[in-house]
KEKE-332571 format. One record per residue: residue in one letter; x, y, z of N, C-alpha, C in turn; residue number from 1. Coordinates in steps of 0.2 Angstrom, whole numbers. Example, Ala and Ser with C-alpha at 12.3 -4.5 7.8 and 13.67 -1.06 7.14 Angstrom:
# KEKE-332571
<type: a&neast: 66&nnorth: -28&nup: 39&caeast: 62&canorth: -22&caup: 39&ceast: 66&cnorth: -16&cup: 39&seq: 1>
<type: s&neast: 64&nnorth: -11&nup: 35&caeast: 68&canorth: -5&caup: 36&ceast: 64&cnorth: 0&cup: 39&seq: 2>
This chain:
# KEKE-332571
<type: m&neast: 614&nnorth: 575&nup: 433&caeast: 608&canorth: 573&caup: 437&ceast: 603&cnorth: 572&cup: 431&seq: 1>
<type: t&neast: 599&nnorth: 566&nup: 431&caeast: 594&canorth: 565&caup: 426&ceast: 587&cnorth: 567&cup: 428&seq: 2>
<type: d&neast: 583&nnorth: 567&nup: 424&caeast: 576&canorth: 569&caup: 425&ceast: 573&cnorth: 564&cup: 430&seq: 3>
<type: f&neast: 575&nnorth: 557&nup: 428&caeast: 572&canorth: 552&caup: 433&ceast: 574&cnorth: 553&cup: 440&seq: 4>
<type: q&neast: 581&nnorth: 554&nup: 441&caeast: 583&canorth: 555&caup: 448&ceast: 579&cnorth: 561&cup: 451&seq: 5>
<type: l&neast: 578&nnorth: 566&nup: 448&caeast: 574&canorth: 572&caup: 451&ceast: 567&cnorth: 569&cup: 452&seq: 6>
<type: l&neast: 564&nnorth: 566&nup: 448&caeast: 557&canorth: 563&caup: 448&ceast: 556&cnorth: 559&cup: 454&seq: 7>
<type: i&neast: 560&nnorth: 554&nup: 455&caeast: 560&canorth: 549&caup: 460&ceast: 562&cnorth: 552&cup: 467&seq: 8>
<type: n&neast: 567&nnorth: 556&nup: 467&caeast: 569&canorth: 559&caup: 473&ceast: 563&cnorth: 564&cup: 476&seq: 9>
<type: s&neast: 560&nnorth: 567&nup: 471&caeast: 555&canorth: 572&caup: 473&ceast: 549&cnorth: 568&cup: 476&seq: 10>
<type: a&neast: 547&nnorth: 562&nup: 472&caeast: 542&canorth: 558&caup: 475&ceast: 543&cnorth: 556&cup: 482&seq: 11>
<type: l&neast: 549&nnorth: 554&nup: 483&caeast: 551&canorth: 551&caup: 490&ceast: 550&cnorth: 557&cup: 495&seq: 12>
<type: k&neast: 552&nnorth: 563&nup: 494&caeast: 551&canorth: 568&caup: 498&ceast: 543&cnorth: 570&cup: 499&seq: 13>
<type: l&neast: 540&nnorth: 570&nup: 494&caeast: 533&canorth: 571&caup: 494&ceast: 529&cnorth: 566&cup: 498&seq: 14>
<type: l&neast: 531&nnorth: 560&nup: 497&caeast: 528&canorth: 554&caup: 501&ceast: 530&cnorth: 556&cup: 509&seq: 15>
<type: r&neast: 536&nnorth: 557&nup: 510&caeast: 538&canorth: 558&caup: 517&ceast: 534&cnorth: 564&cup: 520&seq: 16>
<type: k&neast: 533&nnorth: 569&nup: 517&caeast: 529&canorth: 575&caup: 519&ceast: 522&cnorth: 574&cup: 520&seq: 17>
<type: k&neast: 519&nnorth: 570&nup: 515&caeast: 512&canorth: 568&caup: 515&ceast: 511&cnorth: 564&cup: 521&seq: 18>
<type: l&neast: 515&nnorth: 560&nup: 523&caeast: 515&canorth: 555&caup: 529&ceast: 517&cnorth: 559&cup: 536&seq: 19>
<type: n&neast: 519&nnorth: 565&nup: 535&caeast: 520&canorth: 570&caup: 541&ceast: 526&cnorth: 567&cup: 545&seq: 20>
<type: l&neast: 531&nnorth: 564&nup: 541&caeast: 537&canorth: 561&caup: 545&ceast: 543&cnorth: 565&cup: 543&seq: 21>
<type: n&neast: 548&nnorth: 566&nup: 548&caeast: 554&canorth: 569&caup: 547&ceast: 559&cnorth: 564&cup: 544&seq: 22>
<type: q&neast: 564&nnorth: 566&nup: 541&caeast: 569&canorth: 561&caup: 538&ceast: 571&cnorth: 556&cup: 542&seq: 23>
<type: d&neast: 573&nnorth: 557&nup: 548&caeast: 575&canorth: 552&caup: 553&ceast: 570&cnorth: 546&cup: 553&seq: 24>
<type: k&neast: 564&nnorth: 548&nup: 555&caeast: 558&canorth: 543&caup: 556&ceast: 557&cnorth: 539&cup: 549&seq: 25>
<type: f&neast: 557&nnorth: 543&nup: 544&caeast: 555&canorth: 540&caup: 537&ceast: 561&cnorth: 534&cup: 536&seq: 26>
<type: s&neast: 567&nnorth: 536&nup: 537&caeast: 572&canorth: 532&caup: 535&ceast: 572&cnorth: 526&cup: 540&seq: 27>
<type: e&neast: 571&nnorth: 527&nup: 546&caeast: 570&canorth: 522&caup: 551&ceast: 565&cnorth: 517&cup: 549&seq: 28>
<type: l&neast: 559&nnorth: 519&nup: 548&caeast: 553&canorth: 515&caup: 546&ceast: 555&cnorth: 510&cup: 540&seq: 29>
<type: c&neast: 559&nnorth: 513&nup: 535&caeast: 561&canorth: 510&caup: 529&ceast: 567&cnorth: 506&cup: 529&seq: 30>
<type: n&neast: 570&nnorth: 506&nup: 535&caeast: 577&canorth: 503&caup: 537&ceast: 582&cnorth: 505&cup: 532&seq: 31>
<type: i&neast: 583&nnorth: 511&nup: 531&caeast: 588&canorth: 515&caup: 527&ceast: 592&cnorth: 519&cup: 531&seq: 32>
<type: s&neast: 598&nnorth: 520&nup: 530&caeast: 602&canorth: 525&caup: 534&ceast: 599&cnorth: 532&cup: 533&seq: 33>
<type: v&neast: 600&nnorth: 536&nup: 538&caeast: 597&canorth: 543&caup: 538&ceast: 602&cnorth: 547&cup: 533&seq: 34>
<type: d&neast: 608&nnorth: 545&nup: 533&caeast: 612&canorth: 549&caup: 528&ceast: 611&cnorth: 547&cup: 521&seq: 35>
<type: a&neast: 610&nnorth: 541&nup: 520&caeast: 608&canorth: 538&caup: 513&ceast: 601&cnorth: 542&cup: 511&seq: 36>
<type: y&neast: 596&nnorth: 542&nup: 515&caeast: 590&canorth: 545&caup: 513&ceast: 591&cnorth: 552&cup: 512&seq: 37>
<type: r&neast: 595&nnorth: 556&nup: 516&caeast: 596&canorth: 563&caup: 515&ceast: 599&cnorth: 564&cup: 508&seq: 38>
<type: n&neast: 603&nnorth: 560&nup: 506&caeast: 607&canorth: 561&caup: 500&ceast: 602&cnorth: 560&cup: 494&seq: 39>
<type: l&neast: 597&nnorth: 556&nup: 495&caeast: 592&canorth: 555&caup: 490&ceast: 588&cnorth: 562&cup: 489&seq: 40>
<type: e&neast: 586&nnorth: 564&nup: 495&caeast: 582&canorth: 571&caup: 495&ceast: 586&cnorth: 576&cup: 492&seq: 41>
<type: r&neast: 592&nnorth: 576&nup: 493&caeast: 597&canorth: 582&caup: 491&ceast: 599&cnorth: 580&cup: 483&seq: 42>
<type: n&neast: 596&nnorth: 575&nup: 480&caeast: 598&canorth: 573&caup: 473&ceast: 605&cnorth: 572&cup: 472&seq: 43>
<type: r&neast: 608&nnorth: 569&nup: 477&caeast: 615&canorth: 567&caup: 477&ceast: 616&cnorth: 560&cup: 474&seq: 44>
<type: n&neast: 611&nnorth: 556&nup: 475&caeast: 610&canorth: 549&caup: 473&ceast: 604&cnorth: 547&cup: 470&seq: 45>
<type: t&neast: 604&nnorth: 542&nup: 467&caeast: 597&canorth: 539&caup: 464&ceast: 596&cnorth: 532&cup: 468&seq: 46>
<type: p&neast: 590&nnorth: 531&nup: 470&caeast: 589&canorth: 525&caup: 474&ceast: 589&cnorth: 519&cup: 469&seq: 47>
<type: r&neast: 592&nnorth: 514&nup: 472&caeast: 592&canorth: 507&caup: 468&ceast: 584&cnorth: 505&cup: 468&seq: 48>
<type: a&neast: 583&nnorth: 500&nup: 464&caeast: 576&canorth: 497&caup: 463&ceast: 574&cnorth: 494&cup: 470&seq: 49>
<type: s&neast: 579&nnorth: 491&nup: 473&caeast: 578&canorth: 487&caup: 479&ceast: 576&cnorth: 492&cup: 485&seq: 50>
<type: t&neast: 579&nnorth: 498&nup: 485&caeast: 577&canorth: 503&caup: 490&ceast: 570&cnorth: 506&cup: 488&seq: 51>
<type: i&neast: 568&nnorth: 507&nup: 482&caeast: 562&canorth: 509&caup: 480&ceast: 556&cnorth: 504&cup: 482&seq: 52>
<type: n&neast: 558&nnorth: 498&nup: 481&caeast: 553&canorth: 492&caup: 483&ceast: 553&cnorth: 492&cup: 491&seq: 53>
<type: k&neast: 558&nnorth: 493&nup: 494&caeast: 558&canorth: 493&caup: 502&ceast: 553&cnorth: 499&cup: 504&seq: 54>
<type: i&neast: 554&nnorth: 505&nup: 501&caeast: 550&canorth: 510&caup: 503&ceast: 543&cnorth: 509&cup: 502&seq: 55>
<type: c&neast: 541&nnorth: 507&nup: 496&caeast: 534&canorth: 505&caup: 494&ceast: 531&cnorth: 500&cup: 498&seq: 56>
<type: d&neast: 535&nnorth: 495&nup: 499&caeast: 532&canorth: 489&caup: 504&ceast: 531&cnorth: 492&cup: 511&seq: 57>
<type: t&neast: 535&nnorth: 496&nup: 513&caeast: 534&canorth: 499&caup: 520&ceast: 528&cnorth: 503&cup: 520&seq: 58>
<type: f&neast: 526&nnorth: 507&nup: 515&caeast: 520&canorth: 511&caup: 516&ceast: 514&cnorth: 508&cup: 511&seq: 59>
<type: n&neast: 515&nnorth: 502&nup: 509&caeast: 510&canorth: 498&caup: 505&ceast: 507&cnorth: 502&cup: 499&seq: 60>
<type: i&neast: 512&nnorth: 504&nup: 495&caeast: 510&canorth: 508&caup: 489&ceast: 514&cnorth: 505&cup: 483&seq: 61>
<type: s&neast: 512&nnorth: 506&nup: 477&caeast: 516&canorth: 503&caup: 472&ceast: 521&cnorth: 508&cup: 469&seq: 62>
<type: p&neast: 526&nnorth: 506&nup: 466&caeast: 531&canorth: 512&caup: 463&ceast: 527&cnorth: 517&cup: 458&seq: 63>
<type: i&neast: 522&nnorth: 514&nup: 455&caeast: 518&canorth: 519&caup: 451&ceast: 514&cnorth: 524&cup: 455&seq: 64>
<type: e&neast: 512&nnorth: 522&nup: 461&caeast: 508&canorth: 527&caup: 465&ceast: 513&cnorth: 532&cup: 468&seq: 65>
<type: l&neast: 519&nnorth: 529&nup: 470&caeast: 525&canorth: 534&caup: 472&ceast: 526&cnorth: 539&cup: 467&seq: 66>
<type: l&neast: 527&nnorth: 537&nup: 461&caeast: 529&canorth: 542&caup: 456&ceast: 523&cnorth: 547&cup: 454&seq: 67>
<type: s&neast: 517&nnorth: 544&nup: 455&caeast: 511&canorth: 548&caup: 453&ceast: 510&cnorth: 554&cup: 458&seq: 68>
<type: l&neast: 514&nnorth: 554&nup: 464&caeast: 514&canorth: 560&caup: 469&ceast: 517&cnorth: 566&cup: 465&seq: 69>
<type: t&neast: 521&nnorth: 565&nup: 460&caeast: 524&canorth: 571&caup: 457&ceast: 520&cnorth: 574&cup: 452&seq: 70>
<type: l&neast: 514&nnorth: 571&nup: 450&caeast: 510&canorth: 573&caup: 445&ceast: 505&cnorth: 579&cup: 448&seq: 71>
<type: k&neast: 505&nnorth: 584&nup: 444&caeast: 501&canorth: 590&caup: 446&ceast: 494&cnorth: 589&cup: 443&seq: 72>
<type: p&neast: 488&nnorth: 589&nup: 447&caeast: 482&canorth: 589&caup: 444&ceast: 480&cnorth: 595&cup: 439&seq: 73>
<type: i&neast: 476&nnorth: 594&nup: 434&caeast: 474&canorth: 599&caup: 430&ceast: 469&cnorth: 604&cup: 433&seq: 74>
<type: s&neast: 470&nnorth: 610&nup: 433&caeast: 466&canorth: 615&caup: 437&ceast: 459&cnorth: 615&cup: 433&seq: 75>
<type: q&neast: 454&nnorth: 616&nup: 437&caeast: 447&canorth: 617&caup: 434&ceast: 447&cnorth: 622&cup: 429&seq: 76>
<type: s&neast: 450&nnorth: 628&nup: 430&caeast: 450&canorth: 633&caup: 426&ceast: 453&cnorth: 631&cup: 419&seq: 77>
<type: k&neast: 458&nnorth: 627&nup: 418&caeast: 461&canorth: 625&caup: 412&ceast: 456&cnorth: 620&cup: 409&seq: 78>
<type: i&neast: 452&nnorth: 616&nup: 412&caeast: 447&canorth: 612&caup: 410&ceast: 442&cnorth: 616&cup: 407&seq: 79>
<type: e&neast: 439&nnorth: 621&nup: 410&caeast: 434&canorth: 625&caup: 408&ceast: 436&cnorth: 629&cup: 402&seq: 80>
<type: e&neast: 442&nnorth: 631&nup: 401&caeast: 445&canorth: 635&caup: 395&ceast: 445&cnorth: 630&cup: 389&seq: 81>
<type: v&neast: 447&nnorth: 624&nup: 390&caeast: 447&canorth: 619&caup: 385&ceast: 440&cnorth: 618&cup: 382&seq: 82>
<type: l&neast: 435&nnorth: 617&nup: 387&caeast: 428&canorth: 615&caup: 385&ceast: 425&cnorth: 621&cup: 381&seq: 83>
<type: k&neast: 427&nnorth: 627&nup: 384&caeast: 424&canorth: 633&caup: 380&ceast: 427&cnorth: 634&cup: 373&seq: 84>
<type: q&neast: 433&nnorth: 632&nup: 372&caeast: 436&canorth: 632&caup: 365&ceast: 433&cnorth: 627&cup: 361&seq: 85>
<type: i&neast: 432&nnorth: 621&nup: 364&caeast: 429&canorth: 615&caup: 360&ceast: 422&cnorth: 617&cup: 358&seq: 86>
<type: k&neast: 418&nnorth: 620&nup: 362&caeast: 411&canorth: 622&caup: 361&ceast: 410&cnorth: 627&cup: 355&seq: 87>
<type: e&neast: 416&nnorth: 630&nup: 353&caeast: 416&canorth: 635&caup: 347&ceast: 418&cnorth: 632&cup: 341&seq: 88>
<type: l&neast: 419&nnorth: 625&nup: 341&caeast: 422&canorth: 622&caup: 335&ceast: 416&cnorth: 618&cup: 331&seq: 89>
<type: d&neast: 417&nnorth: 617&nup: 325&caeast: 412&canorth: 613&caup: 321&ceast: 414&cnorth: 606&cup: 322&seq: 90>
<type: e&neast: 409&nnorth: 601&nup: 320&caeast: 410&canorth: 594&caup: 321&ceast: 417&cnorth: 591&cup: 318&seq: 91>
<type: n&neast: 419&nnorth: 594&nup: 313&caeast: 425&canorth: 591&caup: 310&ceast: 431&cnorth: 593&cup: 314&seq: 92>
<type: q&neast: 431&nnorth: 600&nup: 316&caeast: 436&canorth: 602&caup: 320&ceast: 436&cnorth: 598&cup: 327&seq: 93>
<type: v&neast: 431&nnorth: 596&nup: 330&caeast: 431&canorth: 593&caup: 336&ceast: 434&cnorth: 586&cup: 335&seq: 94>
<type: d&neast: 432&nnorth: 583&nup: 329&caeast: 435&canorth: 576&caup: 327&ceast: 443&cnorth: 577&cup: 327&seq: 95>
<type: l&neast: 445&nnorth: 582&nup: 324&caeast: 452&canorth: 583&caup: 324&ceast: 455&cnorth: 584&cup: 331&seq: 96>
<type: v&neast: 452&nnorth: 587&nup: 335&caeast: 454&canorth: 588&caup: 342&ceast: 454&cnorth: 581&cup: 346&seq: 97>
<type: i&neast: 449&nnorth: 577&nup: 345&caeast: 449&canorth: 571&caup: 348&ceast: 455&cnorth: 566&cup: 345&seq: 98>
<type: g&neast: 456&nnorth: 567&nup: 338&caeast: 462&canorth: 563&caup: 335&ceast: 468&cnorth: 566&cup: 338&seq: 99>
<type: f&neast: 469&nnorth: 572&nup: 339&caeast: 475&canorth: 575&caup: 342&ceast: 476&cnorth: 573&cup: 349&seq: 100>
<type: i&neast: 471&nnorth: 572&nup: 353&caeast: 471&canorth: 570&caup: 360&ceast: 474&cnorth: 563&cup: 360&seq: 101>
<type: k&neast: 471&nnorth: 559&nup: 356&caeast: 473&canorth: 552&caup: 356&ceast: 480&cnorth: 551&cup: 354&seq: 102>
<type: l&neast: 482&nnorth: 555&nup: 349&caeast: 489&canorth: 555&caup: 347&ceast: 494&cnorth: 557&cup: 353&seq: 103>
<type: i&neast: 492&nnorth: 562&nup: 356&caeast: 496&canorth: 564&caup: 362&ceast: 496&cnorth: 558&cup: 367&seq: 104>
<type: k&neast: 491&nnorth: 555&nup: 369&caeast: 490&canorth: 550&caup: 374&ceast: 494&cnorth: 544&cup: 372&seq: 105>
<type: n&neast: 494&nnorth: 542&nup: 365&caeast: 498&canorth: 536&caup: 363&ceast: 505&cnorth: 538&cup: 363&seq: 106>
<type: h&neast: 507&nnorth: 544&nup: 361&caeast: 514&canorth: 546&caup: 361&ceast: 517&cnorth: 545&cup: 368&seq: 107>
<type: n&neast: 513&nnorth: 547&nup: 374&caeast: 516&canorth: 547&caup: 380&ceast: 516&cnorth: 540&cup: 384&seq: 108>
<type: k&neast: 514&nnorth: 534&nup: 380&caeast: 514&canorth: 528&caup: 383&ceast: 521&cnorth: 525&cup: 382&seq: 109>
């Protein structure tokens, strides 16, 4: 099982739950067999691109929006801790932190 499979299948389950639908209704709306959909949620299969597109079209979302359901927001306490730490740095150290953040963001593209 790949990380992608877990990511996309988790996103599908989160979307279904967010819409307050059971597996039968979700699969019906997307014109996918119930068994095929259950196998996705159980990580037995990875959906084809056409299946992802069908699901996204059904609920008027983009594939990126679907995948973003799996992202966890940063907690306010973590943001406050970072700010607290940054306030204790001198200007050169803050410049290094900014450079490090840019490096991380570029690495993840």
